[in-house]
matplotlib code that plots the C-alpha trace (Angstrom):
import matplotlib.pyplot as plt

x = [80.9, 82.8, 84.9, 82.9, 85.7, 87.7, 85.0, 84.4, 88.0, 88.1, 84.7, 85.9, 89.0, 86.9, 84.2, 84.6, 84.8, 81.5, 78.0, 78.5, 75.7, 75.5, 74.7, 72.7, 70.8, 71.2, 72.8, 76.2, 74.3, 72.4, 75.3, 77.3, 74.5, 74.1, 77.9, 78.2, 75.1, 76.6, 79.3, 77.4, 77.7, 74.1, 74.7, 71.6, 71.1, 70.7, 68.9, 66.0, 62.7, 61.6, 62.2, 65.6, 64.0, 61.3, 63.6, 65.8, 63.0, 61.8, 65.7, 64.9, 67.7, 67.1, 66.6, 67.0, 67.5, 71.2, 71.9, 70.5, 72.2, 75.7, 75.1, 74.6, 77.3, 81.1, 82.0, 80.2, 80.3, 79.2, 78.1, 77.0, 78.9, 80.6, 77.8, 75.3, 78.0, 78.7, 75.4, 74.6, 77.7, 77.4, 73.8, 73.3, 76.6, 79.5, 77.2, 76.8, 80.1, 82.4, 86.0, 86.9, 84.4, 85.9, 84.0, 84.6, 83.9, 83.3, 84.1, 87.5, 86.1, 84.7, 87.9, 89.1, 86.4, 87.5, 90.4, 88.8, 88.7, 84.8, 84.8, 87.0, 85.6, 86.1, 89.4, 90.5, 87.9, 89.4, 88.9, 89.6, 88.0, 87.5, 87.7]
y = [81.0, 81.2, 84.4, 86.0, 87.6, 84.4, 82.9, 85.7, 85.4, 81.9, 81.7, 84.7, 83.4, 80.0, 82.2, 80.2, 77.1, 75.8, 75.3, 75.7, 74.1, 74.6, 71.9, 72.9, 75.9, 76.2, 79.7, 78.7, 77.9, 80.4, 82.9, 81.3, 81.3, 85.0, 85.6, 83.7, 85.5, 88.6, 88.2, 87.1, 83.4, 81.4, 78.9, 76.2, 75.0, 71.3, 70.2, 67.8, 68.6, 70.9, 74.1, 75.0, 74.1, 76.7, 79.4, 78.9, 79.2, 82.2, 83.9, 83.0, 80.4, 77.4, 74.2, 70.7, 67.6, 67.3, 64.1, 66.0, 69.0, 67.4, 65.8, 69.0, 70.7, 71.1, 72.6, 71.0, 73.6, 71.4, 73.8, 70.8, 69.9, 67.1, 65.1, 65.6, 65.4, 62.0, 61.1, 62.3, 61.8, 57.5, 58.4, 61.6, 62.9, 60.4, 58.3, 61.1, 62.5, 62.7, 63.0, 66.6, 67.7, 69.8, 68.8, 72.2, 72.3, 75.1, 72.9, 71.5, 68.3, 67.5, 67.6, 65.1, 62.5, 62.5, 60.9, 58.0, 54.7, 54.8, 58.7, 57.6, 60.0, 59.4, 59.8, 63.2, 64.9, 67.9, 68.4, 71.6, 73.4, 77.1, 78.8]
z = [130.2, 127.2, 126.2, 123.0, 121.9, 122.0, 120.1, 117.5, 116.8, 116.2, 114.3, 112.2, 111.0, 110.1, 108.3, 105.1, 107.1, 106.4, 108.3, 112.0, 114.7, 118.3, 120.4, 123.5, 124.0, 127.7, 129.0, 127.1, 124.4, 123.8, 124.4, 121.8, 118.9, 119.8, 119.2, 115.7, 114.6, 116.0, 113.4, 110.6, 111.2, 110.8, 113.0, 113.3, 116.8, 118.0, 120.8, 121.8, 121.9, 124.8, 126.1, 124.9, 121.3, 121.8, 123.2, 120.3, 117.7, 119.2, 119.6, 115.3, 114.9, 112.7, 115.3, 114.5, 116.3, 117.9, 115.4, 112.1, 113.3, 113.3, 110.2, 108.2, 110.0, 109.2, 112.7, 115.8, 118.7, 121.9, 125.0, 127.2, 130.3, 130.2, 132.2, 129.6, 126.7, 128.0, 127.5, 124.1, 122.3, 122.0, 120.4, 118.9, 117.8, 117.1, 114.5, 112.5, 112.7, 109.1, 108.5, 108.2, 110.9, 113.6, 117.2, 119.1, 123.2, 125.2, 128.4, 128.8, 131.0, 127.5, 126.0, 128.7, 127.8, 124.3, 125.3, 126.4, 123.8, 123.9, 122.6, 119.5, 116.4, 112.7, 111.6, 110.2, 112.9, 114.5, 118.2, 119.9, 123.0, 123.1, 126.3]

ax = plt.figure().add_subplot(projection="3d")
ax.plot(x, y, z, "-o")
ax.set_aspect("equal")
plt.show()
């Protein structure tokens, strides 16, 4: 599980850094979104339609389809484990990334996937794991 203090410290430094989206709203995504709200950052949640969408909406977050959330954000926080990230990245994340965005992970396994050629991001995309 993400360390709330590490997440809060990182995003407090980036407060002027633009729009933030949290991709995924399972236990990890809900924790991250709640933490960000707690430090005054209005993150949107990006998920596929279904129970996670409903839970995030009930919790008071603006919810968008993954690709829309990525396209509107400067900081993209991925809370999925590697197997789900691997399935959604090519279709719902990579095509919507743009130069200057920052892609953040809560699972180092996702960061390892980024080293593969088929996971290339636009030049100027920052990539980091926050644990």
